[in-house]
GUMILO-875794 format. One record per atom (N, C-alpha, C): residue number from 1; residue in one letter; atom name; x, y, z. Coordinates in pm, 1 decimal. Each point is the difference from the previous one (the first is absolute). Example, Ala and Ser with C-alpha at 12.3 -4.5 7.8 and 13.67 -1.06 7.14 Angstrom:
- 1  A  N  1319.0  -569.0  780.0
- 1  A  CA  -89.0  119.0  0.0
- 1  A  C  90.0  120.0  0.0
- 2  S  N  -35.0  105.0  -72.0
- 2  S  CA  82.0  119.0  6.0
- 2  S  C  -77.0  109.0  73.0
# end
This chain:
- 1  M  N  9591.7  6240.3  5906.0
- 1  M  CA  -0.3  131.8  57.2
- 1  M  C  109.2  82.7  -66.2
- 2  I  N  -26.7  125.3  -12.1
- 2  I  CA  100.1  93.0  -50.9
- 2  I  C  11.5  114.9  99.5
- 3  F  N  120.7  21.9  49.7
- 3  F  CA  28.0  110.8  90.3
- 3  F  C  80.8  103.3  -76.3
- 4  C  N  -44.5  122.2  3.2
- 4  C  CA  71.9  109.1  -67.1
- 4  C  C  79.9  79.8  101.7
- 5  V  N  114.5  48.4  -44.6
- 5  V  CA  81.2  88.7  82.5
- 5  V  C  -65.9  137.0  -1.0
- 6  K  N  10.4  69.7  112.4
- 6  K  CA  -60.1  132.5  10.2
- 6  K  C  54.3  90.8  -109.5
- 7  Y  N  -88.1  73.0  -63.5
- 7  Y  CA  29.9  90.6  -110.8
- 7  Y  C  57.0  -72.8  -122.5
- 8  R  N  -10.9  -131.5  -3.8
- 8  R  CA  49.0  -83.8  -110.0
- 8  R  C  148.0  23.7  -30.6
- 9  K  N  78.9  23.3  104.9
- 9  K  CA  143.3  19.8  -17.9
- 9  K  C  66.6  -134.9  -25.3
- 10  H  N  102.8  0.1  -82.5
- 10  H  CA  72.7  -121.9  -33.8
- 10  H  C  105.1  -28.4  106.7
- 11  L  N  -43.1  -54.5  112.7
- 11  L  CA  90.3  -27.0  111.2
- 11  L  C  35.1  -147.4  12.9
- 12  L  N  -64.4  -85.6  -76.2
- 12  L  CA  20.7  -143.7  13.5
- 12  L  C  86.9  -55.3  -112.3
- 13  L  N  101.2  71.5  -38.6
- 13  L  CA  88.7  -44.8  -106.7
- 13  L  C  123.4  -71.3  53.3
- 14  D  N  33.8  20.2  125.6
- 14  D  CA  117.3  -60.4  61.3
- 14  D  C  -31.8  -144.3  40.4
- 15  T  N  87.7  -93.9  -33.2
- 15  T  CA  -25.0  -141.4  32.4
- 15  T  C  4.3  -25.6  150.1
- 16  E  N  74.5  80.9  73.6
- 16  E  CA  6.2  -15.5  145.5
- 16  E  C  -136.2  29.2  63.1
- 17  I  N  -66.3  101.9  -47.9
- 17  I  CA  -132.3  35.5  50.9
- 17  I  C  -101.8  -107.8  -36.1
- 18  V  N  8.6  -52.6  -120.6
- 18  V  CA  -92.6  -105.3  -43.8
- 18  V  C  20.5  -126.9  82.0
- 19  N  N  125.0  -36.9  25.1
- 19  N  CA  27.0  -118.9  81.5
- 19  N  C  -47.1  18.9  143.5
- 20  F  N  15.5  121.2  52.2
- 20  F  CA  -49.2  28.7  135.2
- 20  F  C  -152.3  -11.1  5.1
- 21  L  N  -67.9  47.2  -103.9
- 21  L  CA  -144.9  -10.4  -7.6
- 21  L  C  -44.5  -146.0  -4.5
- 22  K  N  72.4  -82.4  -74.2
- 22  K  CA  -33.1  -142.3  -7.5
- 22  K  C  22.2  -69.6  133.9
- 23  S  N  103.3  40.9  73.2
- 23  S  CA  23.5  -59.8  131.8
- 23  S  C  -109.2  39.2  98.5
- 24  I  N  -50.4  122.5  -11.8
- 24  I  CA  -112.4  42.5  84.2
- 24  I  C  -123.1  -84.6  -30.8
- 25  C  N  -23.8  -24.5  -126.9
- 25  C  CA  -114.7  -83.1  -39.1
- 25  C  C  14.0  -141.5  53.6
- 26  F  N  122.3  -52.6  2.0
- 26  F  CA  23.4  -133.2  55.2
- 26  F  C  -31.7  -3.8  149.1
- 27  E  N  37.4  104.6  73.5
- 27  E  CA  -30.8  6.8  142.7
- 27  E  C  -150.0  12.0  24.2
- 28  I  N  -68.8  75.4  -84.4
- 28  I  CA  -146.2  11.3  12.6
- 28  I  C  -65.9  -134.3  -26.0
- 29  S  N  50.6  -73.7  -97.8
- 29  S  CA  -59.6  -129.9  -32.1
- 29  S  C  15.0  -98.5  115.0
- 30  E  N  109.3  7.0  73.2
- 30  E  CA  17.6  -88.0  115.8
- 30  E  C  -92.6  39.6  115.0
- 31  R  N  -17.7  128.9  20.4
- 31  R  CA  -78.5  47.9  113.3
- 31  R  C  -150.6  -17.9  -20.6
- 32  Y  N  -49.2  25.1  -120.7
- 32  Y  CA  -144.0  1.7  -25.1
- 32  Y  C  -49.2  -115.9  -86.8
- 33  C  N  84.8  -94.6  -34.8
- 33  C  CA  -36.0  -114.1  -85.2
- 33  C  C  -49.7  46.0  -136.7
- 34  F  N  63.5  101.9  -55.3
- 34  F  CA  -26.5  41.6  -137.1
- 34  F  C  98.4  -73.8  -90.7
- 35  E  N  -34.3  -11.8  -125.7
- 35  E  CA  89.4  -63.2  -95.4
- 35  E  C  28.1  98.5  -113.3
- 36  F  N  121.4  53.2  -3.2
- 36  F  CA  40.4  93.1  -105.0
- 36  F  C  51.4  -81.5  -117.6
- 37  N  N  -80.1  -10.0  -104.1
- 37  N  CA  37.8  -78.9  -117.0
- 37  N  C  93.7  76.6  -91.8
- 38  A  N  -18.1  131.0  -10.2
- 38  A  CA  87.2  80.7  -85.8
- 38  A  C  6.7  141.9  53.6
- 39  V  N  121.0  54.4  0.9
- 39  V  CA  22.2  139.6  38.5
- 39  V  C  89.7  61.0  -106.7
- 40  G  N  -50.0  104.1  -64.5
- 40  G  CA  77.4  64.7  -104.5
- 40  G  C  -9.6  151.0  9.3
- 41  C  N  112.0  66.5  -25.1
- 41  C  CA  3.9  146.2  5.9
- 41  C  C  22.8  56.2  -139.1
- 42  D  N  -60.0  116.6  -23.3
- 42  D  CA  10.9  62.2  -131.7
- 42  D  C  36.4  147.9  11.4
- 43  G  N  82.5  33.2  98.4
- 43  G  CA  46.2  137.6  14.1
- 43  G  C  -88.1  84.7  89.0
- 44  D  N  -125.2  17.3  -39.4
- 44  D  CA  -88.9  85.4  79.4
- 44  D  C  -117.8  -75.7  59.4
- 45  H  N  -4.1  -131.8  -18.2
- 45  H  CA  -105.2  -79.9  62.8
- 45  H  C  46.5  -143.8  18.5
- 46  V  N  -72.5  -72.5  85.2
- 46  V  CA  31.9  -138.4  33.6
- 46  V  C  -120.6  -86.9  -33.0
- 47  H  N  25.0  -111.1  -68.1
- 47  H  CA  -104.0  -99.0  -26.4
- 47  H  C  18.6  -114.7  98.2
- 48  I  N  -107.3  -35.9  69.6
- 48  I  CA  5.2  -110.4  95.4
- 48  I  C  -115.8  -93.4  -28.3
- 49  F  N  32.4  -127.9  -21.3
- 49  F  CA  -101.7  -103.0  -15.6
- 49  F  C  1.2  -79.7  129.3
- 50  I  N  -109.4  7.4  75.6
- 50  I  CA  -2.1  -52.4  136.4
- 50  I  C  -123.0  -87.0  22.2
- 51  G  N  19.2  -103.8  79.5
- 51  G  CA  -110.1  -85.8  41.2
- 51  G  C  -5.4  -4.4  151.3
- 52  S  N  -119.2  -20.6  53.1
- 52  S  CA  -13.2  -2.9  145.7
- 52  S  C  -106.6  -100.2  39.8
- 53  E  N  -8.9  -21.8  129.3
- 53  E  CA  -103.3  -88.2  53.7
- 53  E  C  -135.3  69.6  -9.4
- 54  P  N  -108.0  -76.6  -3.3
- 54  P  CA  -133.4  61.4  -12.5
- 54  P  C  -41.4  86.7  118.8
- 55  K  N  70.1  -12.2  112.1
- 55  K  CA  -39.3  81.3  116.0
- 55  K  C  36.3  147.5  -16.4
- 56  Y  N  87.1  32.2  -97.0
- 56  Y  CA  37.9  138.5  -26.2
- 56  Y  C  -76.4  51.8  -121.5
- 57  S  N  -59.2  117.1  13.9
- 57  S  CA  -66.9  63.1  -113.9
- 57  S  C  106.0  62.5  -90.9
- 58  P  N  -32.2  20.3  -127.7
- 58  P  CA  97.8  63.3  -89.9
- 58  P  C  44.4  138.1  47.2
- 59  S  N  -90.8  76.1  60.0
- 59  S  CA  39.2  132.9  47.7
- 59  S  C  95.9  -9.9  118.6
- 60  K  N  -17.0  -100.6  84.4
- 60  K  CA  90.6  -19.9  113.9
- 60  K  C  138.9  -41.2  -48.6
- 61  V  N  4.9  -84.3  -103.1
- 61  V  CA  128.1  -41.7  -56.5
- 61  V  C  74.2  120.9  -55.3
- 62  M  N  -71.3  85.2  -72.4
- 62  M  CA  62.5  120.7  -55.1
- 62  M  C  44.1  94.3  110.3
- 63  Q  N  -82.4  16.9  102.3
- 63  Q  CA  32.8  90.9  109.9
- 63  Q  C  126.2  -46.0  72.3
- 64  V  N  8.4  -127.0  32.0
- 64  V  CA  115.6  -52.1  72.1
- 64  V  C  125.8  11.0  -85.1
- 65  T  N  -8.6  -41.5  -123.6
- 65  T  CA  116.8  0.2  -87.4
- 65  T  C  50.6  141.3  -26.6
- 66  K  N  -90.3  88.2  -33.3
- 66  K  CA  41.1  136.2  -33.5
- 66  K  C  55.0  74.9  120.8
- 67  S  N  -63.1  -15.1  116.0
- 67  S  CA  45.6  73.7  117.5
- 67  S  C  136.2  -48.4  47.7
- 68  I  N  21.1  -130.3  3.5
- 68  I  CA  127.9  -52.2  49.1
- 68  I  C  112.9  32.6  -96.6
- 69  T  N  -22.4  -16.1  -130.2
- 69  T  CA  106.7  30.0  -95.3
- 69  T  C  33.9  148.8  -1.2
- 70  A  N  -99.8  84.9  9.4
- 70  A  CA  25.9  144.6  -1.4
- 70  A  C  76.6  43.5  124.9
- 71  K  N  -43.9  -45.6  116.3
- 71  K  CA  67.2  41.0  124.7
- 71  K  C  144.5  -46.2  4.4
- 72  T  N  25.0  -126.8  -33.4
- 72  T  CA  137.4  -50.0  8.9
- 72  T  C  90.1  61.2  -106.4
- 73  N  N  -52.4  24.9  -119.4
- 73  N  CA  82.0  64.8  -103.0
- 73  N  C  38.4  141.0  41.0
- 74  L  N  -93.0  75.9  54.8
- 74  L  CA  31.4  137.1  39.9
- 74  L  C  94.0  5.4  119.9
- 75  Q  N  -5.9  -101.3  87.0
- 75  Q  CA  88.2  -1.8  115.9
- 75  Q  C  141.5  -44.2  -35.9
- 76  K  N  13.3  -98.0  -86.5
- 76  K  CA  130.7  -58.7  -28.2
- 76  K  C  74.0  68.8  -113.9
- 77  I  N  -71.2  48.5  -101.4
- 77  I  CA  65.0  61.4  -115.6
- 77  I  C  -30.4  149.4  2.8
- 78  L  N  95.6  75.1  47.0
- 78  L  CA  -19.8  143.6  20.6
- 78  L  C  -1.8  79.3  -130.3
- 79  E  N  55.1  -55.5  -108.4
- 79  E  CA  -1.1  69.2  -128.0
- 79  E  C  -141.6  20.6  -49.7
- 80  I  N  -85.5  -99.9  21.8
- 80  I  CA  -139.2  9.6  -43.7
- 80  I  C  -71.5  110.2  77.4
- 81  K  N  23.9  5.7  129.6
- 81  K  CA  -67.6  100.1  81.7
- 81  K  C  43.7  141.0  -38.6
- 82  K  N  126.1  17.1  -35.2
- 82  K  CA  50.1  132.1  -40.0
- 82  K  C  -63.0  45.3  -130.7
- 83  Q  N  -19.6  -91.1  -94.0
- 83  Q  CA  -51.9  36.2  -131.1
- 83  Q  C  -150.7  21.0  -0.2
- 84  L  N  -69.6  -52.9  99.3
- 84  L  CA  -144.2  21.9  6.9
- 84  L  C  -30.1  120.2  86.3
# end
């Protein structure tokens, strides 16, 4: 999966933000039994290689991952919300 930042702004250059994103993915993996094999940021987008149980459809996996990461990032890191 590839998630793009709104307006393709380069907001994911700080290592603190990237580490926070990885910790969110770890919490999602515990809650929903997803397996995040790789998480990488490239400034304006995130690459995620994820595996899940067959009971979840690919669209459900994307919906859960994208919604939780977006909400928690906007709530905890106010710099991102100001720039968007």
